[in-house]
C-alpha positions in Angstrom: 38.8 153.0 94.8 42.1 151.8 93.8 42.9 148.1 94.7 46.9 147.5 95.6 48.2 144.2 95.1 50.9 143.1 97.5 52.6 140.1 98.9 51.5 139.2 102.6 54.9 139.7 104.1 55.8 142.3 106.8 58.0 144.0 104.5 55.8 143.8 101.4 53.0 145.1 103.5 54.9 148.0 104.9 55.8 148.9 101.2 52.2 148.5 100.0 50.9 150.7 102.9 53.6 153.3 102.1 52.3 153.7 98.6 48.6 153.5 99.9 49.2 156.5 102.3 50.7 158.4 99.8 47.9 157.9 97.3 45.6 158.9 100.0 47.2 161.9 100.7 46.8 162.7 97.1 43.0 162.0 97.6 42.6 158.6 96.4 40.8 156.2 98.2 43.0 152.8 98.1 42.6 149.2 99.7 45.1 146.4 99.7 44.8 142.8 98.2 47.0 140.1 99.5 48.2 137.8 96.7 50.3 134.5 97.2 53.1 134.1 94.8 55.3 131.1 93.6 58.2 132.4 95.7 55.9 132.4 98.7 55.0 128.9 98.2 58.3 127.5 97.5 60.1 127.9 101.1 62.4 125.0 101.5 64.7 125.4 98.3 67.1 128.2 97.7 65.9 130.9 95.1 68.8 130.2 92.7 67.9 126.5 92.2 64.2 127.5 91.5 65.2 128.8 88.1 61.7 130.6 87.4 61.7 134.3 86.6 59.1 136.5 88.3 59.1 134.2 91.6 57.7 137.2 93.2 55.6 139.1 90.9 53.9 136.9 88.3 50.8 136.1 90.2 50.5 139.8 91.3 51.2 140.9 87.6 48.3 138.4 86.2 46.0 140.2 88.8 46.7 143.6 87.3 46.2 142.3 83.7 42.9 140.7 84.9 41.6 144.1 86.5 41.5 142.3 89.9 44.0 144.8 91.3 44.8 148.4 89.9 48.2 148.7 91.4 51.3 146.4 92.2 53.7 147.0 94.6 57.1 145.2 94.4 60.5 145.3 95.7 62.3 146.7 92.3 65.2 143.6 92.9 62.2 141.2 92.4 61.0 142.6 89.1 62.1 141.1 86.0 63.6 143.3 83.3 60.9 142.4 80.7 57.4 143.3 81.7 54.3 141.6 80.3 52.7 143.3 77.5 50.2 146.0 78.8 51.9 146.9 82.0 54.4 149.6 83.1 56.4 150.9 86.1 54.3 153.9 86.7 56.4 155.0 89.6 59.7 154.4 91.1 59.6 156.3 94.3 62.6 157.8 96.4 64.9 155.0 97.2 65.9 153.6 100.7 69.3 152.5 101.5 70.8 150.3 98.7 73.5 148.7 100.7 73.5 144.9 102.1 74.1 144.8 105.7 75.8 142.4 108.2 73.8 141.5 111.3 75.1 139.7 114.2 78.8 140.7 114.0 81.2 143.0 111.7 82.7 141.0 108.9 86.3 141.3 110.2 85.1 140.2 113.8 83.6 136.9 112.3 86.1 133.9 113.5 87.1 131.3 110.8 84.3 128.8 110.3 81.6 131.3 111.5 78.2 130.7 109.8 76.6 133.2 107.9 73.4 133.0 106.4 72.2 134.1 102.7 70.4 132.4 99.9 71.7 134.9 97.5 74.3 133.7 94.9 75.4 137.4 94.6 76.0 137.7 98.3 77.5 134.3 98.8 80.1 134.7 95.7 81.1 138.1 97.3 81.3 136.9 100.8 83.6 133.9 99.6 85.7 136.6 97.7 86.2 138.7 100.8 86.3 135.7 103.7 86.9 132.5 102.0 87.2 131.0 105.7 83.6 131.6 106.4 80.8 128.8 106.2 78.1 130.3 104.2 74.6 128.6 104.6 71.5 129.0 102.9 68.4 130.8 104.8 64.8 131.4 103.6 62.2 133.0 105.3 60.8 136.7 106.1 63.3 139.1 107.9 61.8 138.4 111.1 62.0 134.6 110.7 65.7 135.1 109.8 66.6 137.1 112.8 64.9 134.6 115.1 67.1 132.1 113.5 70.1 134.0 114.1 68.8 134.8 117.8 68.3 131.2 118.3 72.2 130.5 117.3 71.5 128.8 113.8 73.8 131.4 112.6 76.4 133.6 113.7 75.6 136.3 111.1 73.2 137.2 108.4 73.5 139.3 105.1 70.4 141.4 104.6 69.2 144.5 102.7 69.6 147.4 104.5 66.4 148.9 103.2 64.0 146.3 104.9 66.0 146.3 108.0 65.4 150.2 108.0 61.8 150.1 106.8 60.8 147.6 109.5 62.6 149.7 112.3 65.3 147.1 112.8 68.2 149.3 112.1 69.7 148.9 115.5 70.4 145.2 114.5 72.6 146.0 111.8 76.4 145.5 112.9 78.1 146.7 109.6 76.8 148.4 106.3 78.7 146.6 103.6 80.4 149.2 101.2 79.9 148.4 97.3 83.6 147.5 96.9 83.0 144.5 99.4 79.3 143.7 98.6 78.0 145.4 95.1 74.0 145.4 95.8 71.5 143.6 93.8 69.9 145.5 90.8 67.2 147.8 92.1 68.0 146.9 95.7 66.3 149.3 98.1 63.7 150.9 95.5 60.1 150.0 95.0 58.5 149.4 91.9 54.8 150.5 91.5 53.4 148.8 88.5 50.0 149.6 86.5 48.4 149.1 83.4 49.7 151.2 80.7 46.8 153.4 80.5 44.2 154.6 83.0 43.5 156.7 86.2 45.9 154.3 88.3 49.0 154.9 85.9 48.3 158.6 86.2 47.8 158.7 89.9 51.0 156.7 90.7 53.2 158.7 88.4 53.1 161.4 90.7 55.1 159.2 93.0 58.1 158.9 90.6 61.6 160.1 91.5 63.6 161.1 88.5 67.1 160.4 90.2 66.0 157.2 91.6 64.4 156.0 88.3 67.7 156.9 86.5 69.8 154.8 88.7 67.4 152.0 88.5 67.3 152.2 84.9 70.9 151.9 84.4 71.2 149.0 86.8 68.4 147.0 85.0 69.9 147.9 81.8 73.1 146.3 82.7 71.0 143.2 84.0 69.3 143.0 80.8 72.5 143.3 78.6 73.9 140.2 80.8 70.8 138.4 80.4 70.5 137.6 83.8 67.3 137.3 86.1 66.9 138.2 89.9 68.7 135.1 91.4 72.3 135.3 89.3 75.7 136.5 90.7 75.4 140.1 89.1 75.4 143.3 91.2 74.9 146.9 90.1 74.6 150.1 91.8 74.1 153.5 90.5 74.1 157.0 91.9 72.9 160.3 90.4 74.3 163.5 91.5 73.5 166.8 89.7 72.6 165.2 86.6 75.7 162.8 86.5 75.2 159.1 86.9 78.1 156.9 88.4 77.4 153.2 87.8 79.5 150.3 89.1 78.6 146.6 88.4 79.9 143.1 88.9 79.7 139.4 87.7 81.0 136.8 90.0 81.8 133.3 90.2 79.6 131.6 92.7 82.6 130.2 94.5 84.2 133.6 94.8 87.5 132.8 92.8 86.6 135.6 90.1 84.7 138.9 90.2 84.6 141.0 87.0 84.1 144.4 88.0 83.6 147.6 85.9 82.3 151.2 86.1 81.4 154.1 84.2 80.0 157.9 84.4 77.9 159.9 82.2 74.6 161.9 81.7 71.7 160.6 83.9 69.7 161.1 80.8 71.6 158.4 79.2 71.0 156.0 82.0 69.8 152.9 80.0 72.6 153.1 77.4 75.3 153.5 79.9 74.0 150.4 81.7 73.8 148.4 78.5 77.5 149.5 77.6 78.5 148.5 81.1 77.0 145.1 80.8 78.4 144.5 77.5 82.0 145.4 78.8 81.4 143.1 81.7 80.6 140.2 79.4 83.5 141.0 77.2 85.9 141.1 80.3 85.0 137.8 81.5 81.6 137.9 82.6 80.2 135.7 79.9 82.3 132.7 81.0 81.0 133.2 84.4 77.6 133.2 83.5 77.7 130.3 81.2 79.1 128.1 84.0 76.2 129.5 86.3 73.6 128.7 83.7 75.5 125.3 82.9 75.2 124.2 86.4 71.5 125.3 87.2 
């Protein structure tokens, strides 16, 4: 019996059940154990102000190291770039849509002064760059909670990950998919991380869920983040695509007020994903990203 650790949100449980179903198809009996994380307990503060890495993963990884669970399923964008000793990402399955989406109204249709809900510094910065006349307000909670607040009129629109909306069957709520030139996605957005201990039956079983193209894309994006020294809640975006063995990678570092966005891109062999990501991260730092990040960290 493999025990899968997961957060208790509707989306987290969808993801854990998806992995459970794939493992059961391969002949492995599984059960899911819900684990409450620090990020689940801190609900009244924007995540960018908490300043703790692994907000949604730390307690689950501790359970993995302790042997209380055998498999951890995370949203890849929540997973810090440095894993605890003894753990590895055994699989990164085929990725869902990596784009951000507007729910409520399209960006061009929002009037000046419209209230848009998001707690992501990355999204705030890019929204302010695209539409400085909007009022950006913090919103926390699971997807269904955020949608309820929108329906109650607390916001005119929300920015949410397309992947979560699609997985939970709410794609029809999407007013507009935001292209990466308007809203560069978070590192790993739309991808799952299936984490296990380094050795053992669970690692071997989960490794069969790995998708090579998705892993290469995510490796490149996480290498950008690592080179920039950023955590999950900083104004950094990166998105890679793999086509026929070639990898296209774009990344940004944005000033929180939207006044400056440093953007760069590269292309190369998917086999060199991590190297391409590291080089692009260093290029962003040299092009002005370092000054932006110093200002962000100094203000936090």
